[in-house]
C-alpha positions in Angstrom: 106.3 138.7 129.4 109.5 139.6 127.0 108.4 140.1 123.3 111.1 139.7 120.8 111.4 141.8 117.9 110.4 139.4 115.2 107.2 138.8 117.1 106.4 142.4 117.1 107.2 143.1 113.7 105.0 140.0 112.8 102.1 141.5 114.6 102.8 145.1 112.9 102.6 143.3 109.5 99.4 141.5 110.3 97.8 144.9 111.8 97.4 143.3 115.4 98.3 145.3 118.3 101.0 143.5 120.1 99.6 144.5 123.5 96.4 142.5 122.6 98.3 139.3 121.9 100.5 139.7 125.0 97.3 140.4 127.2 95.5 137.3 125.8 98.3 134.9 125.8 99.2 136.1 129.8 95.2 135.4 130.2 95.2 132.1 128.9 98.7 131.1 130.3 97.2 132.1 133.9 94.0 129.8 133.3 95.8 127.0 132.3 98.2 127.2 135.1 101.4 127.2 133.0 104.6 128.7 133.7 105.9 130.1 130.4 109.0 130.4 131.5 109.6 126.7 131.5 107.8 125.5 128.5 107.5 126.4 124.8 103.8 127.0 124.0 101.4 127.9 121.1 98.4 129.9 122.2 95.2 130.7 119.8 94.6 134.3 120.6 92.0 134.9 118.1 90.5 134.7 114.6 90.5 137.1 111.5 87.1 137.8 111.9 88.0 139.4 115.3 88.9 142.3 113.1 92.4 141.1 112.6 93.6 140.9 109.0 96.8 140.3 107.7 98.6 139.2 104.5 97.9 135.2 104.9 95.0 132.9 103.8 95.2 131.6 107.6 92.1 132.6 109.8 93.5 131.6 113.1 95.9 133.6 114.9 98.6 131.8 117.3 101.1 133.3 119.5 104.1 131.3 120.0 106.1 131.7 123.2 109.1 129.9 124.1 110.7 129.9 128.0 108.7 133.5 128.7 109.4 135.1 125.6 106.7 135.7 122.8 108.7 134.6 119.6 106.4 134.8 116.8 102.7 135.6 116.1 101.2 133.6 113.0 98.3 132.9 110.9 97.1 129.4 110.2 94.2 127.8 108.4 91.6 126.2 110.7 91.8 123.1 108.7 95.9 122.7 109.8 96.7 120.8 112.6 97.3 122.5 116.0 98.9 119.6 117.5 102.3 120.2 119.7 104.0 118.8 116.7 102.7 120.8 114.1 103.2 123.8 116.1 106.6 122.7 117.1 106.0 123.3 120.6 105.6 121.2 124.2 102.1 122.7 124.9 99.2 124.1 122.9 96.3 126.2 124.3 93.5 126.4 122.1 
């Protein structure tokens, strides 16, 4: 999976190893039998209580993948919607 510079910078800023995000995302994509080359998908990769911390009030860590490229990593609060519309993707793997 390709990782764009923005995603790498966001992970670094949040003290999350990009390798962890990519590994979890690939595992979840395989389990869901989704081809990341053909879709835009948000993947729940973890929670801040997994040891990841960042400058955010969100406690849920999401990876956004667009057509085979990890484009960003973001924190969202648990009470925020995790629908495709809210995350601006076609698919959500939670």
